[in-house]
One Martini backbone bead per residue (centre of mass of N, CA, C, O) as a GRO file, in nm:
protein
   89
    1UNK     BB    1   2.292   0.278  -0.375
    2UNK     BB    2   2.125   0.057  -0.216
    3UNK     BB    3   1.867  -0.164  -0.227
    4UNK     BB    4   1.706  -0.056   0.019
    5UNK     BB    5   1.704   0.239  -0.074
    6UNK     BB    6   1.554   0.185  -0.339
    7UNK     BB    7   1.296   0.078  -0.207
    8UNK     BB    8   1.229   0.333  -0.048
    9UNK     BB    9   1.213   0.520  -0.296
   10UNK     BB   10   0.985   0.366  -0.436
   11UNK     BB   11   0.774   0.404  -0.213
   12UNK     BB   12   0.777   0.714  -0.219
   13UNK     BB   13   0.694   0.745  -0.516
   14UNK     BB   14   0.424   0.604  -0.495
   15UNK     BB   15   0.304   0.805  -0.295
   16UNK     BB   16   0.330   1.061  -0.470
   17UNK     BB   17   0.128   0.960  -0.681
   18UNK     BB   18  -0.120   0.892  -0.494
   19UNK     BB   19  -0.169   1.167  -0.335
   20UNK     BB   20  -0.311   1.308  -0.588
   21UNK     BB   21  -0.573   1.079  -0.555
   22UNK     BB   22  -0.704   1.126  -0.298
   23UNK     BB   23  -0.989   0.944  -0.155
   24UNK     BB   24  -1.268   0.790   0.001
   25UNK     BB   25  -1.269   0.560  -0.257
   26UNK     BB   26  -0.991   0.456  -0.231
   27UNK     BB   27  -0.813   0.163  -0.355
   28UNK     BB   28  -0.572  -0.055  -0.242
   29UNK     BB   29  -0.306  -0.257  -0.348
   30UNK     BB   30  -0.122  -0.512  -0.163
   31UNK     BB   31   0.157  -0.659  -0.150
   32UNK     BB   32   0.474  -0.837  -0.115
   33UNK     BB   33   0.735  -0.716   0.088
   34UNK     BB   34   0.976  -0.481   0.141
   35UNK     BB   35   0.863  -0.252  -0.032
   36UNK     BB   36   0.578  -0.269   0.083
   37UNK     BB   37   0.656  -0.215   0.376
   38UNK     BB   38   0.750   0.073   0.326
   39UNK     BB   39   0.477   0.175   0.224
   40UNK     BB   40   0.313   0.116   0.481
   41UNK     BB   41   0.469   0.313   0.659
   42UNK     BB   42   0.385   0.569   0.497
   43UNK     BB   43   0.049   0.506   0.509
   44UNK     BB   44  -0.046   0.476   0.810
   45UNK     BB   45  -0.234   0.774   0.803
   46UNK     BB   46  -0.478   0.741   0.562
   47UNK     BB   47  -0.766   0.664   0.656
   48UNK     BB   48  -0.929   0.938   0.610
   49UNK     BB   49  -0.846   0.932   0.276
   50UNK     BB   50  -0.939   0.625   0.253
   51UNK     BB   51  -1.100   0.326   0.229
   52UNK     BB   52  -0.858   0.106   0.148
   53UNK     BB   53  -0.727  -0.242   0.147
   54UNK     BB   54  -0.587  -0.496  -0.054
   55UNK     BB   55  -0.450  -0.813  -0.001
   56UNK     BB   56  -0.218  -1.071  -0.115
   57UNK     BB   57  -0.155  -1.143   0.197
   58UNK     BB   58  -0.097  -1.218   0.521
   59UNK     BB   59   0.154  -1.043   0.558
   60UNK     BB   60   0.027  -0.772   0.464
   61UNK     BB   61  -0.208  -0.778   0.659
   62UNK     BB   62  -0.044  -0.772   0.922
   63UNK     BB   63   0.094  -0.503   0.860
   64UNK     BB   64  -0.173  -0.333   0.828
   65UNK     BB   65  -0.289  -0.381   1.121
   66UNK     BB   66  -0.081  -0.153   1.238
   67UNK     BB   67  -0.258   0.035   1.102
   68UNK     BB   68  -0.527   0.263   0.981
   69UNK     BB   69  -0.607   0.061   0.765
   70UNK     BB   70  -0.849  -0.076   0.590
   71UNK     BB   71  -0.949  -0.406   0.537
   72UNK     BB   72  -1.027  -0.556   0.229
   73UNK     BB   73  -1.222  -0.731   0.020
   74UNK     BB   74  -1.229  -0.821  -0.303
   75UNK     BB   75  -1.547  -0.878  -0.299
   76UNK     BB   76  -1.607  -0.555  -0.192
   77UNK     BB   77  -1.486  -0.446  -0.464
   78UNK     BB   78  -1.475  -0.288  -0.786
   79UNK     BB   79  -1.182  -0.153  -0.741
   80UNK     BB   80  -0.835  -0.090  -0.807
   81UNK     BB   81  -0.643   0.194  -0.823
   82UNK     BB   82  -0.382   0.073  -0.671
   83UNK     BB   83  -0.078  -0.124  -0.712
   84UNK     BB   84   0.157  -0.252  -0.470
   85UNK     BB   85   0.490  -0.363  -0.568
   86UNK     BB   86   0.754  -0.553  -0.620
   87UNK     BB   87   1.069  -0.602  -0.858
   88UNK     BB   88   1.365  -0.755  -0.757
   89UNK     BB   89   1.363  -1.058  -0.912
   0.00000   0.00000   0.00000
């Protein structure tokens, strides 16, 4: 399995863990990078099921803007339930 496939599998596994906890108050933290981009593609249609996501960068915010996920300010949330980021370097 090449590195890109490993990143895709990591993103899928993260989603499998999170989907067990989905609720309308859930806030995701979204990091930056290719693994995170794969995760954003997977969660594209979660809007009705979660409150939204806080982004770590403009790049991840721009990627999320193409999805149905509401982008939240860190100042407006009390906690981040799950934070998704890659660790390949």
